[in-house]
N, C-alpha and C positions, 0 to 999 in steps of 0.2 A: 501124078504129080510132076512129070514132067511137061506133058500137055499143058499145064497151069504155068509152068515157069516159062514156057514158049509163050502161051497167050500176053502174061505180064512184061518179058521183053517185047513182045512186037508191038503192042499197045501202050507202051509206058509212058509216052506223053499224053495220049487222050486219057489214061487212067489218071494220071496224075493232077491234068488241068479238071476233069472231070469231080475227082476227089476235092478240089480246093474250090468248085463252083458250088458242090455241093455244101459244104461248110458255111460258106458264104451266103447260101441260101438257107440253112437253117438259123446264122446267126442273123440274118436280115428280118425273118418271121418271128424269132424269139424277140428282137429287137421292136417290130411291128407290136406284137403281143405285151412288151413291156410296155409301150406307149400308150395301149387303149387302157390299161390298168394305172397309169402315173396318176390320171385327174384324182381316183380313189384314194391313191398313197396321198396325194396331197391335203386332203382334208384333214383337220386337227383329230387328233387321237390323246383322249386322257389317260394319264399313266400317273399310279399313286405315288407318292413321294419313297416308299419301301422298294418300288420296283427300279427305282434310278440307279440303284446299287447292283442289279443281276444283269450283268451281259447277255445271258442267253433269255430271260424275260424280255430286255429291249430289243434283241433280235426279232423273236418272236412275234413280239408285240406290233413291230412297225416294219416288219417283213423286209430287213437288211441283212447284209452279209456281218458275217463274225468280224473279220477286221472294221468295218464300218461301226460296229456294235462297242467293240474296244475304243475306237477313236472317241465315240460319244460319250463313253464314260468316262473317259480322260478329261473330255472338255466340260464335262455336267460337274465335276471335282473341282474344279477353276472356278464355275460359277457358284457351287454353294459353298466355298472358300471364302468367296466375296473378292476373287481376282478379277473376275470381270464382272463389269458393272454394266445392268441393263440398259439396254437402248430408249425406251421409254416405261414411264410409269401411269397408270391410270386406274381409276375407280369404278368398282362396279359395287349396287347394294343388293345384298341376298342375306337371307337369317343366316346361313353356315357358308365356311370357304368350300366346302365341296360341292353346295348349290353353286357359289359365283363361278367355280370352275365352269360347272355345266353350261351356265351361261355365257361364259367368255369362248367357250367351245362354239357353242351355237352362233355366235357374233360372229365369229372368224370363217366359219362355214358359209355365214351369208354373206360375207364381205362387206360388214356393217361400216358405213362410213362414220360413223361416231368415234370408231376403233382409231388407235394413232397408226400412221403407214407402217412402223415398223411390225404392228402385231398384223397386219395384211400383206406383209412382202412376201413373193410366191418363192416356195422352197422346197427342195424334195419330201422334207415331213416338217409337221409341225406340232408338237407337244404341247399340252395343258397338262399341269401338275398343280395340286392343291399341297402347300406346302404348310404343314399344321407342327413339326419338330423343328428342332434347333440341331446343328452340327451334333452336338451330343448325344441326340436320341430323345432330350425333353420334348413334353407338348409346351409348345409357345402359347403365352396369353392370346387370347381370342383378338384381340388389337393388333397383334402383330402377325398374325396368320396372315397368309396371302396366295395368290395364284401366280404361277411363275409359268410364261409362254416361252418355249425355247424353238428357234426357225433354225431348222439344221437342211444346211447341203451335204449330201453324201460324195465320198469318192467312187467314180465309176470305174466300174471292174471292165465293162465290155467296150470296146472300141473297136469301128469298121472304119479305114482309112483309104484316100483316094489321091494318087498324085502322079508325077513323072520321076522315072529315074531315068539317067544318062550315061550310059557306059560308050566308051571311045568315039564319042561325037554322035554316037545313035540315042533317039530318045525312045523310052518305052512307056507307056501306058502301065502304072500299077495301083494295083488294088491290095488291101492289106487288112487283117482281124489282129487285135491285142486283147490280151486276155490276163492283167495281173502285169507279172513281168516278161511274159514270150509274146512275140510278133510274129506273124508269119504273113510274106508278101509273095505277090503272083507278078510275073511281068509279062506284057502283052506288045504284040507290034500289030495293030490292029485287032484281029482275031487269031491272031497265032500267038500261042505260048512262049515265050522265051526262057525261062526258068524261074525259079524261086528261091525265096529267102527266109531262114528262120535265125529272129535275134532276141538275145537274152537281156534283159538287165541287169547288170553286175552291180550298179551301185544306185542308190536313189537318196534324193535329199528335199 
């Protein structure tokens, strides 16, 4: 145990730098993997009207965090209550609203130029939902059924930062990693590690 303490004491700075670099490497490769799956995530996903009320279902179906699923559920409530108006309306000929939803999903995936620009906007997620019931849960007449398209940009939970910190007129290169409310920073002069900072958001709005 004493040998371990002596080792840590002797190599404290290299261990801190190595740990921080390792964390940044993990974050980088995680970000790279995420970038590779981003295109797949951006493809339109058909979600039934019933699942729009289920946060867990939204989280799993859209591969998003619980926080984003809750934010999405709140936004969808406003849409369904008529507090948010659609950016565009267009018509699709189909025998059923479910079939129309499938057609719309394929059109968006293919970037069909006949669609309104709002439907083709690049966002983190696109949800296509056949609407067959009113807000009270009653089945709508066929001529009132429709397909809703939700274009969704998610709150980003991971951030890698780079910048400069100035202390007593000395400038240090700074790299950092932020997740949710916690941010860790490492300060360098060239390749020499000069110190670190950990910050926590005590208020957000």
